[in-house]
VOTOR-623937 format. One record per residue: residue in one letter; x, y, z of N, C-alpha, C in turn. Coordinates in steps of 0.001 Angstrom, whole numbers, plus 500000, padded with zeros to 6 digits. Example, Ala and Ser with C-alpha at 12.3 -4.5 7.8 and 13.67 -1.06 7.14 Angstrom:
# VOTOR-623937
PT  bati    n.xx    n.yy    n.zz   ca.xx   ca.yy   ca.zz    c.xx    c.yy    c.zz
PT     A  513190  494310  507800  512300  495500  507800  513200  496700  507800
PT     S  512850  497750  507080  513670  498940  507140  512900  500030  507870
This chain:
# VOTOR-623937
PT  bati    n.xx    n.yy    n.zz   ca.xx   ca.yy   ca.zz    c.xx    c.yy    c.zz
PT     M  500833  498812  500000  500000  500000  500000  500879  501254  500000
PT     K  500572  502179  499142  501383  503393  499062  500501  504628  499143
PT     T  501052  505681  499676  500369  506962  499740  501429  508046  499693
PT     R  501006  509295  499807  501976  510376  499767  502922  510295  500953
PT     P  504238  510451  500744  505154  510434  501888  504866  511610  502808
PT     A  504856  511328  504127  504508  512376  505083  505717  512876  505852
PT     G  506790  512107  505852  508006  512546  506515  507916  512572  508029
PT     L  507000  511765  508607  506838  511767  510048  507847  510869  510757
PT     G  508402  509910  510029  509395  509032  510622  508786  508041  511595
PT     T  509641  507433  512411  509200  506384  513332  509473  506746  514786
PT     I  509586  508023  515097  509965  508445  516441  508953  507998  517492
PT     N  507672  507817  517088  506637  507411  518043  506222  505955  517891
PT     A  507000  505174  517170  506616  503800  516867  506562  502902  518104
PT     D  507287  503250  519158  507330  502412  520366  506965  503197  521613
PT     W  506045  504132  521488  505758  505008  522625  505116  504273  523797
PT     M  504313  503250  523528  503706  502498  524621  504760  501723  525415
PT     G  505649  501081  524688  506704  500314  525337  507693  501166  526087
PT     S  507698  502472  525811  508640  503392  526461  508042  504099  527674
PT     L  506779  503829  527977  506140  504495  529107  506738  504033  530438
PT     P  506797  504905  531423  507297  504511  532748  506357  503506  533403
PT     S  506865  502752  534368  506104  501668  534998  504821  502150  535670
PT     K  504821  503377  536182  503606  503870  536848  502461  504057  535857
PT     L  502786  504275  534578  501747  504410  533562  501368  503058  532950
PT     S  502326  502182  532781  502011  500861  532229  501163  500044  533198
PT     A  501137  500452  534483  500326  499759  535491  498918  500336  535597
PT     L  498666  501466  534946  497336  502086  534971  496387  501366  534015
PT     P  495085  501354  534314  494120  500844  533330  494284  501599  532011
PT     L  494224  500877  530923  494425  501502  529611  493438  502632  529358
PT     K  492249  502536  529942  491246  503576  529704  491660  504925  530286
PT     Q  492698  504938  531125  493167  506188  531709  494317  506808  530924
PT     L  494772  506116  529882  495885  506636  529084  495385  507454  527896
PT     A  496238  508371  527449  495972  509142  526234  496455  508322  525044
PT     V  495529  507904  524214  495863  507009  523097  495454  507653  521771
PT     P  496403  507972  520897  496056  508598  519611  495308  507648  518681
PT     G  494370  508194  517911  493626  507387  516951  493296  508148  515691
PT     S  492738  507466  514704  492373  508107  513439  490946  507751  513059
PT     H  490307  508636  512320  488909  508505  511907  488852  508050  510452
PT     D  487943  507059  510156  487950  506465  508809  489396  506137  508442
PT     S  490005  505340  509289  491459  505145  509288  492037  504606  507982
PT     F  491202  503955  507202  491656  503222  506013  491569  504046  504741
PT     T  491135  505286  504805  490796  506026  503578  491976  506759  502960
PT     F  493180  506249  503186  494333  506833  502501  494340  506460  501022
PT     W  493480  505504  500639  493329  505129  499232  491916  504621  499008
PT     V  491278  505090  497932  489973  504569  497537  490005  504276  496039
PT     D  489168  503354  495625  489175  502848  494248  488103  503551  493412
PT     V  488527  504456  492542  487561  505184  491703  486997  504307  490593
PT     R  487604  503142  490379  487116  502244  489319  485978  501365  489808
PT     A  485868  501195  491119  484824  500341  491690  483508  501105  491783
PT     P  482405  500382  491944  481103  501060  492106  481088  501908  493376
PT     V  480178  502875  493417  479982  503656  494636  479496  502717  495729
PT     G  479938  502939  496947  479641  502031  498041  478185  502023  498473
PT     P  477746  500926  499070  476362  500822  499559  476088  501699  500773
PT     D  477117  502359  501294  476905  503274  502428  476412  504640  501968
PT     Q  476334  504839  500644  475923  506142  500119  474416  506203  499841
PT     K  473878  507429  499875  472461  507627  499610  472155  507394  498137
PT     V  470883  507156  497846  470452  506823  496489  470838  507911  495489
PT     Y  470660  509190  495870  470943  510269  494924  472429  510354  494592
PT     V  473297  509978  495548  474743  509973  495283  475075  508873  494279
PT     K  474468  507711  494467  474687  506603  493530  474187  506980  492135
PT     Y  473064  507697  492081  472510  508123  490794  473459  509080  490083
PT     L  473976  510072  490821  474896  511039  490228  476164  510355  489750
PT     A  476639  509386  490531  477852  508662  490134  477620  507848  488877
PT     T  476394  507330  488736  476056  506561  487528  475967  507479  486314
PT     M  475379  508654  486521  475171  509587  485414  476467  510252  484965
PT     F  477309  510616  485924  478505  511393  485592  479812  510617  485784
PT     S  479678  509365  486175  480782  508413  486236  482036  508977  486888
PT     M  483161  509016  486167  484463  509358  486738  484517  510784  487272
PT     V  483790  511708  486656  483780  513091  487146  483216  513131  488563
PT     A  482093  512441  488760  481469  512407  490082  482366  511717  491097
PT     K  483008  510642  490666  483861  509887  491595  485103  510690  491989
PT     K  485620  511481  491075  486777  512304  491419  486415  513343  492472
PT     V  485186  513840  492400  484712  514753  493444  484557  513984  494752
PT     M  484017  512768  494675  483826  511949  495867  485150  511650  496564
PT     V  486184  511452  495781  487504  511165  496358  487923  512290  497294
PT     K  487667  513524  496870  488068  514677  497678  487363  514720  499031
PT     W  486191  514062  499109  485415  514089  500342  485398  512742  501058
PT     S  485920  511703  500422  485943  510369  501032  487270  510069  501725
PT     M  488349  510636  501217  489670  510342  501772  489936  511243  502981
PT     T  489958  510662  504163  490187  511432  505380  491591  511236  505941
PT     Q  492381  510376  505318  493747  510121  505780  494716  510190  504606
PT     N  495973  510511  504915  496988  510434  503859  498173  509573  504267
PT     L  497995  508813  505369  499036  507897  505806  498494  506472  505778
PT     T  499311  505516  505345  498924  504116  505378  498841  503652  506827
PT     F  498336  502443  507029  498303  501893  508387  499702  501893  509004
PT     K  500688  501449  508245  502065  501388  508747  502563  502782  509130
PT     E  502304  503766  508288  502750  505125  508575  502025  505704  509782
PT     Q  500734  505408  509914  500002  505865  511093  500553  505219  512360
PT     L  500839  503927  512299  501391  503220  513448  502758  503780  513822
PT     D  503579  504030  512835  504898  504624  513094  504764  505998  513742
PT     A  503697  506721  513386  503471  508065  513930  502876  508030  515337
PT     G  502466  506833  515800  501941  506705  517151  500460  506395  517255
PT     I  499756  506320  516119  498326  506018  516143  498099  504590  516630
PT     R  497129  504436  517562  496869  503107  518116  495381  502732  518092
PT     Y  494519  503647  517720  493099  503331  517577  492724  503510  516107
PT     F  491981  502533  515563  491582  502586  514164  490068  502432  514045
PT     D  489452  503395  513390  488013  503434  513132  487775  502753  511794
PT     L  487085  501596  511794  487011  500751  510609  485570  500510  510174
PT     R  485296  500790  508890  483980  500549  508301  484168  499621  507120
PT     V  483352  498583  507026  483618  497515  506059  482366  497142  505273
PT     S  482602  496524  504100  481492  496158  503230  481928  495086  502241
PT     S  480962  494285  501808  481206  493441  500637  480918  494295  499411
PT     K  481310  493818  498238  480964  494513  496993  479726  493851  496413
PT     P  478605  494557  496391  477375  493967  495843  477595  493427  494433
PT     G  477166  492206  494228  477315  491585  492915  478600  490818  492746
PT     E  479559  490998  493652  480828  490266  493558  480661  488898  494216
PT     P  481009  487826  493539  480878  486487  494144  481853  486298  495302
PT     G  481510  485396  496204  482387  485135  497336  482043  486001  498538
PT     T  482958  486019  499502  482693  486729  500765  483773  487762  501082
PT     E  484476  488243  500063  485541  489220  500311  484976  490491  500934
PT     I  485758  491073  501859  485341  492269  502581  486340  493389  502303
PT     Y  485816  494604  502107  486639  495771  501802  486357  496892  502810
PT     F  487332  497765  503007  487085  498991  503747  486242  499906  502861
PT     I  485444  500766  503500  484570  501612  502691  484289  502942  503375
PT     H  484254  503989  502559  483791  505312  502987  483370  506064  501733
PT     G  482178  505771  501264  481714  506348  500003  482205  505551  498816
PT     L  483494  505346  498763  484126  504511  497748  484856  503361  498438
PT     F  485060  502280  497727  485731  501119  498298  487232  501353  498432
PT     G  487787  500833  499516  489228  500896  499740  489861  499533  499548
PT     H  490968  499295  500256  491678  498028  500165  490872  496887  500781
PT     K  491268  495664  500455  490703  494503  501121  491053  494576  502608
PT     V  490107  494196  503459  490330  494239  504899  491508  493356  505290
PT     R  491612  492196  504691  492707  491278  505036  494071  491931  504825
PT     D  494229  492687  503740  495510  493349  503473  495831  494373  504559
PT     G  494819  495124  504991  495036  496104  506045  495404  495456  507362
PT     L  494715  494359  507707  495003  493663  508960  496402  493063  508951
PT     K  496812  492544  507816  498162  491989  507716  499223  493067  507890
PT     E  498949  494260  507373  499893  495360  507525  500027  495763  508993
PT     I  498897  495792  509703  498921  496103  511129  499661  495018  511896
PT     N  499374  493764  511574  500029  492650  512269  501533  492641  512031
PT     S  501939  492988  510829  503371  493052  510518  504066  494076  511408
PT     F  503426  495205  511626  503989  496214  512526  504091  495658  513939
PT     L  503042  495012  514406  503028  494492  515770  504103  493431  515985
PT     E  504400  492668  514956  505453  491653  515056  506795  492275  515402
PT     G  507016  493484  514935  508287  494159  515188  508250  495112  516366
PT     H  507070  495260  516992  506913  496193  518118  506043  495502  519170
PT     R  506637  494610  519909  505921  493675  520761  505223  494313  521958
PT     K  505548  495537  522298  504905  496172  523438  503857  497200  523027
PT     E  503571  497279  521739  502547  498211  521270  501191  497511  521189
PT     V  500139  498228  521542  498779  497686  521583  497876  498534  520689
PT     V  497028  497882  519898  496122  498613  519017  494666  498283  519343
PT     F  493802  499263  519077  492361  499117  519233  491749  499141  517833
PT     L  491079  498067  517436  490430  497994  516135  488921  498055  516343
PT     D  488305  499141  515896  486893  499403  516156  486080  499204  514873
PT     F  485535  497990  514702  484689  497686  513547  483268  498134  513889
PT     N  482862  499300  513403  481613  499890  513857  480544  500104  512784
PT     H  480882  499897  511524  479879  500004  510462  480076  498839  509489
PT     Y  478941  498210  509112  478967  497075  508194  477908  497297  507117
PT     Y  478265  497039  505862  477336  497242  504754  477327  496020  503838
PT     S  476129  495677  503366  475960  494545  502432  476665  493292  502942
PT     M  476489  493028  504214  477141  491861  504810  476103  490944  505444
PT     G  476074  489689  504954  475217  488675  505533  475979  487863  506565
PT     T  475351  486840  507063  475967  485986  508072  477294  485420  507595
PT     E  477336  484997  506334  478561  484386  505806  479722  485377  505758
PT     H  479427  486651  505532  480477  487671  505518  481042  487897  506925
PT     H  480159  487914  507914  480628  488096  509289  481454  486897  509746
PT     V  481022  485713  509391  481800  484510  509720  483194  484608  509103
PT     Y  483244  485048  507859  484519  485201  507147  485406  486244  507811
PT     L  484820  487389  508190  485600  488468  508804  486115  488069  510184
PT     I  485264  487434  510987  485679  487027  512329  486789  485982  512264
PT     R  486649  485040  511343  487704  484035  511169  489001  484695  510696
PT     M  488859  485704  509836  490027  486438  509351  490772  487102  510505
PT     L  490043  487756  511391  490659  488415  512543  491427  487412  513396
PT     Q  490841  486248  513599  491494  485233  514405  492702  484637  513690
PT     D  492589  484452  512373  493705  483903  511602  494890  484865  511565
PT     V  494612  486151  511371  495690  487133  511223  496373  487416  512561
PT     F  495596  487606  513626  496179  488047  514893  496398  486930  515917
PT     G  495662  485843  515805  495879  484698  516682  495887  485058  518163
PT     N  496950  484666  518844  497057  484884  520287  497292  486344  520674
PT     K  497465  487207  519697  497601  488641  520005  496273  489246  520466
PT     L  495166  488571  520174  493849  489093  520507  493613  489021  522010
PT     C  493206  490146  522582  492893  490214  524008  491429  489807  524207
PT     K  491184  488886  525104  489827  488416  525345  489010  489465  526098
PT     N  487729  489503  525774  486804  490434  526410  486769  490202  527918
PT     C  486937  491269  528676  486897  491176  530136  486554  492557  530699
PT     M  486716  492748  531991  486438  494048  532596  487447  495077  532101
PT     V  486953  496209  531628  487822  497257  531092  488857  497693  532120
PT     E  488433  497793  533382  489330  498288  534429  490541  497384  534652
PT     S  490442  496116  534237  491538  495176  534477  492620  495220  533406
PT     I  492361  495936  532308  493302  495952  531191  494334  497056  531359
PT     T  495564  496665  531592  496701  497580  531660  497720  497149  530621
PT     L  498693  497986  530361  499760  497567  529460  500535  496389  530063
PT     D  500749  496434  531374  501434  495318  532034  500677  494009  531809
PT     Y  499345  494077  531913  498506  492898  531684  498664  492408  530242
PT     M  498601  493335  529299  498726  492974  527887  500084  492355  527604
PT     W  501136  492938  528165  502481  492413  527937  502640  491024  528528
PT     E  502093  490812  529716  502199  489504  530363  501496  488422  529545
PT     K  500324  488770  528994  499544  487825  528200  500029  487736  526749
PT     K  500969  488630  526380  501443  488745  524997  500297  489103  524049
PT     N  499332  489866  524574  498231  490390  523759  498594  491769  523217
PT     Q  498158  492055  522000  498449  493356  521390  497260  493975  520665
PT     V  496147  493243  520588  495015  493714  519789  493710  493584  520573
PT     I  492967  494697  520663  491620  494675  521219  490665  495012  520081
PT     V  489785  494066  519749  488844  494241  518639  487442  494500  519189
PT     F  486853  495615  518771  485465  495930  519112  484606  495601  517892
PT     Y  483569  494797  518113  482734  494325  517007  481285  494713  517268
PT     H  480834  495748  516562  479500  496316  516783  478443  495575  515958
PT     H  478308  494284  516200  477304  493505  515466  476992  492243  516261
PT     P  475728  491794  516243  475359  490586  516991  476182  489354  516632
PT     S  476747  489318  515426  477545  488159  515017  478756  487943  515916
PT     G  479193  489008  516590  480360  488887  517455  480034  488441  518864
PT     C  478743  488403  519194  478334  488031  520552  478753  486598  520866
PT     G  479293  486395  522042  479682  485060  522465  481085  484669  522074
PT     N  481726  485464  521211  483105  485170  520836  484019  485874  521832
PT     P  484800  485144  522618  485618  485770  523671  486696  486712  523147
PT     A  487040  486596  521866  488099  487438  521299  487568  488772  520793
PT     L  486244  488962  520844  485636  490189  520340  484949  490939  521469
PT     W  485218  492242  521550  484620  493097  522574  483364  493743  522011
PT     P  482268  493779  522757  481033  494410  522253  481198  495907  522082
PT     G  480458  496458  521140  480576  497877  520825  480257  498804  521975
PT     H  479396  498358  522906  479012  499267  523999  480171  499529  524960
PT     K  481266  498801  524805  482422  499041  525662  483345  500133  525126
PT     I  482961  500729  523995  483727  501870  523493  482772  502855  522811
PT     P  481919  503523  523579  480990  504498  522996  481743  505629  522296
PT     A  481166  506107  521186  481805  507168  520398  480777  508220  520006
PT     P  480335  509044  520935  479340  510074  520603  479837  510998  519496
PT     W  478915  511388  518622  479257  512122  517396  478552  513476  517389
PT     A  479321  514530  517235  478756  515888  517270  477924  516207  516033
PT     N  478309  515682  514878  477603  515917  513621  477378  517406  513369
PT     T  478456  518165  513359  478366  519603  513146  479515  520091  512276
PT     T  479317  521242  511669  480393  521875  510904  480981  523062  511653
PT     E  480476  523317  512880  480888  524491  513643  481858  524122  514766
PT     P  483082  524650  514749  484081  524328  515788  483599  524595  517213
PT     N  482900  525702  517445  482438  526020  518795  481434  524988  519305
PT     K  480533  524552  518426  479567  523524  518804  480279  522204  519084
PT     L  481327  521934  518327  482102  520719  518543  482729  520723  519933
PT     I  483348  521837  520305  483987  521941  521624  482953  521749  522734
PT     Q  481790  522397  522600  480734  522266  523607  480270  520817  523712
PT     F  480165  520157  522581  479731  518759  522559  480744  517861  523265
PT     L  482020  518074  522969  483057  517259  523606  483057  517460  525118
PT     Q  482881  518689  525548  482836  518967  526974  481667  518250  527651
PT     S  480495  518353  527042  479300  517779  527664  479340  516253  527672
PT     T  479804  515640  526577  479808  514179  526522  480857  513579  527448
PT     L  481970  514261  527616  482984  513754  528525  482505  513826  529973
PT     K  481757  514848  530291  481247  514971  531657  480146  513957  531947
PT     K  479442  513527  530907  478337  512591  531094  478753  511128  530949
PT     R  479967  510882  530520  480382  509513  530230  480314  508638  531479
PT     E  480167  507359  531262  480043  506418  532369  481315  506392  533203
PT     K  481137  506181  534490  482280  506147  535391  483018  504820  535313
PT     Q  482332  503748  534983  482940  502422  534969  482552  501669  533703
PT     G  483368  500720  533348  482965  499710  532380  483197  499959  530915
PT     S  483771  501086  530511  483977  501278  529076  485122  502238  528796
PT     F  485643  502114  527585  486525  503130  527057  485623  504252  526541
PT     H  486200  505281  525923  485385  506385  525416  486105  507036  524239
PT     V  485378  507263  523159  485939  507909  521977  485428  509336  521882
PT     S  486335  510300  521833  485969  511698  521611  486277  512050  520162
PT     Q  485242  512162  519360  485430  512432  517935  485518  513937  517701
PT     A  486714  514448  517705  486921  515881  517476  486992  516141  515981
PT     I  485859  515933  515317  485804  516074  513859  484615  516949  513468
PT     L  484785  517677  512387  483692  518420  511774  483153  517580  510628
PT     T  481831  517470  510538  481208  516595  509552  480514  517403  508470
PT     P  480898  517230  507201  480268  517995  506124  478820  517583  505896
PT     R  477974  518557  505600  476592  518306  505208  476498  518427  503689
PT     V  475324  518187  503155  475152  518255  501706  475510  519642  501181
PT     N  475047  520686  501866  475343  522044  501393  476820  522392  501576
PT     T  477470  521746  502559  478907  521955  502750  479668  521443  501541
PT     V  479307  520236  501117  479958  519633  499950  479673  520448  498706
PT     A  478427  520931  498573  478052  521714  497393  478873  522999  497299
PT     K  479057  523672  498444  479805  524920  498454  481292  524695  498172
PT     G  481808  523592  498681  483235  523322  498509  483495  522160  497581
PT     L  482633  522029  496571  482624  520858  495695  483999  520466  495187
PT     L  484735  521435  494667  486024  521128  494058  487179  521262  495042
PT     W  486938  521863  496189  488008  522042  497173  488299  520752  497909
PT     G  487246  520086  498340  487424  518853  499074  487473  519055  500576
PT     L  487427  517947  501286  487361  517952  502745  488538  518673  503386
PT     R  489739  518355  502928  490934  518924  503554  490970  520440  503442
PT     N  490778  520950  502250  490938  522385  502025  489743  523216  502486
PT     Y  488553  522612  502472  487364  523416  502767  486929  523339  504228
PT     L  487093  522167  504863  486525  521986  506192  487551  521726  507285
PT     V  488588  520971  506973  489512  520524  508015  490206  521679  508727
PT     E  490645  522672  507967  491376  523777  508587  490542  524470  509667
PT     R  489221  524436  509508  488349  525079  510487  488341  524342  511821
PT     S  488719  523068  511797  488685  522284  513033  489978  522389  513824
PT     V  491010  522981  513238  492311  523021  513907  492240  523742  515246
PT     A  491578  524884  515285  491485  525652  516530  490802  524847  517618
PT     A  489738  524123  517251  489033  523296  518228  489934  522184  518739
PT     D  490669  521556  517823  491585  520486  518221  492628  521000  519197
PT     L  493213  522143  518872  494260  522695  519728  493703  523091  521084
PT     C  492474  523587  521094  491836  523964  522355  491753  522767  523284
PT     V  491332  521632  522734  491206  520429  523549  492569  519884  523926
PT     L  493481  519851  522964  494811  519311  523218  495559  520085  524286
PT     E  495317  521378  524354  495999  522209  525342  495213  522294  526656
PT     H  494167  521463  526767  493372  521368  527997  492656  522671  528331
PT     K  492402  523498  527330  491657  524722  527581  490185  524437  527834
PT     C  489785  523203  527474  488384  522849  527652  488138  522184  528993
PT     D  489159  522113  529841  489011  521606  531201  488506  520172  531228
PT     F  489063  519321  530372  488671  517922  530358  489400  517128  531435
PT     S  490399  517737  532064  491258  516997  532969  490581  516651  534294
PT     E  489374  517175  534518  488694  516894  535776  488309  515429  535896
PT     E  488068  514760  534748  487631  513376  534782  488511  512529  533870
PT     P  489756  512310  534224  490658  511565  533349  490468  510066  533485
PT     S  489207  509606  533441  488952  508221  533790  488627  507309  532616
PT     H  488634  507834  531402  488298  506970  530280  489206  507230  529084
PT     H  489614  506133  528485  490332  506231  527214  489381  506878  526215
PT     H  489818  507878  525512  488953  508456  524500  489765  508992  523341
PT     V  489079  509214  522243  489714  509615  521009  489386  511054  520679
PT     L  490402  511791  520349  490202  513162  519890  490875  513289  518546
PT     G  490183  513848  517546  490867  513955  516269  490088  514708  515229
PT     R  490570  514632  513995  489913  515326  512904  490111  514574  511616
PT     D  489229  514826  510659  489345  514231  509339  490422  514935  508548
PT     S  491224  514169  507859  492173  514648  506869  493301  515473  507468
PT     E  494335  515686  506700  495501  516397  507204  495243  517885  507255
PT     A  495844  518533  508238  495747  519988  508325  497102  520596  508615
PT     R  497928  519879  509389  499243  520413  509706  500275  519302  509702
PT     G  501476  519645  509374  502594  518729  509506  502438  517438  508731
PT     G  501648  517448  507664  501464  516223  506891  500629  515190  507606
PT     R  499906  515531  508678  499202  514536  509466  497739  514496  509082
PT     D  497249  513293  508943  495858  513051  508606  495284  512167  509682
PT     Q  495306  512600  510911  494969  511689  511965  494217  512343  513097
PT     H  493632  511491  513934  492928  511920  515128  493813  511655  516327
PT     H  493444  512244  517438  494192  511997  518655  493254  511536  519751
PT     H  493668  510498  520462  492922  510055  521637  493548  510727  522843
PT     L  492720  511081  523788  493219  511610  525045  492678  510776  526183
């Protein structure tokens, strides 16, 4: 998998393994863990059909205007410019994953999706596993939270794939408070998979989606985003779950229409930078309740070649 070089290097590739013992002994939900939104969208396939996650009118426009429409979609579908390996090297440890089969394609192959289809899921998982093989003290959170055009056979295929690729690296579902880096290292576990679908129920290697709530602001206004993050963090559960803070601005139909040719990065992302910095610098007073792992971030790159979210 290739994307634009970002020049971030590998300085953060082993940040978990480098933490002092007092932090590795803390429940993981109390650590600041960086993550990315629509983590797989560093590449999308303009030759493939529009994804089943899109509304009917979008599919119609793509059919009528073909490659022209898809080129516009690319500008709004790609939220990352780093591959999984590059994100991992940069320190990202949480991945937001949305998957789908290709309607009409025989078999049970599964692809990443965000408007347009991305790489095969198996290829992405292998890339993550390859990184983990060389960084034995790093732990990743894989959050499978959206599924499209997937029947029972597709879920069986995906779950078996996760077990085949990661094997004993998978951390079994248990009490969130008991999971520390020390615990993960002792068990030689490196992967926590959240599976937001009934097909994952009863499988000890899959964590239910309710253990990592991810409230969504669904706004284009930075001030509303900050207010939302403040309120949801104060209301979050005291026990039993991690927490995702989605510090992202979400384009609406009129947003896309106004910035049709500019794209997500140039038209919307820059507006979220101030909000991100406000939270990162603790100006929003989130430090009163440092009791849950959560994600803070934004779509697409805005500074320093980074196309990533941050967990706090």
